[in-house]
C-alpha positions, -999 to 999 in steps of 0.1 A, spaced: 5 -2 0 29 26 7 48 12 -27 12 28 -44 11 61 -19 45 67 -25 33 63 -64 5 94 -58 29 112 -47 51 112 -74 23 114 -104 9 149 -76 43 163 -81 41 161 -111 15 173 -123 18 201 -99 45 212 -118 28 209 -150 3 232 -136 25 261 -123 38 261 -167 0 264 -173 -4 290 -150 35 310 -158 24 296 -199 -15 303 -197 -27 331 -218 -50 345 -201 -55 357 -167 -82 332 -164 -63 304 -174 -33 312 -146 -60 309 -126 -74 280 -125 -41 263 -130 -34 279 -96 -69 269 -74 -57 235 -93 -20 233 -79 -36 247 -48 -63 216 -46 -28 196 -54 -17 205 -28 -44 198 -5 -44 162 -15 -9 153 -14 -6 170 25 -32 146 30 -14 122 8 19 122 38 -3 119 63 -18 86 54 18 80 44 32 91 79 4 80 104 -1 118 112 -32 133 119 -19 170 126 -16 173 88 -47 169 83 -56 205 101 -25 215 82 -43 209 53 -74 223 55 -61 253 69 -43 251 33 -75 253 22 -94 280 35 -63 304 26 -68 286 -12 -103 294 -12 -101 329 2 -66 337 -17 -90 328 -53 -115 348 -43 -92 379 -37 -71 379 -76 -109 372 -90 -116 398 -78 -91 420 -89 -87 401 -117 -127 414 -124 -110 451 -115 -81 452 -138 -108 433 -170 -125 466 -160 -105 491 -160 -89 483 -199 -122 487 -213 
């Protein structure tokens, strides 16, 4: 079971780097925001998988706090993009 979880962790890390590449390279601000949200979600899953591998329950609290911060950051960035788009037109 541990080997499967380690494999899942490696796949998550690879896909996180691919999403970071899309966030940097994305053609629009919306694409970048979605890529950043996906990175946040994958990071939460990664923290939970590591918690399961190490048999440590306090990582679950860390993942919940990270999820709340990621959600609030997404809303703030979306509002900024909305105001920035209104100023351009």
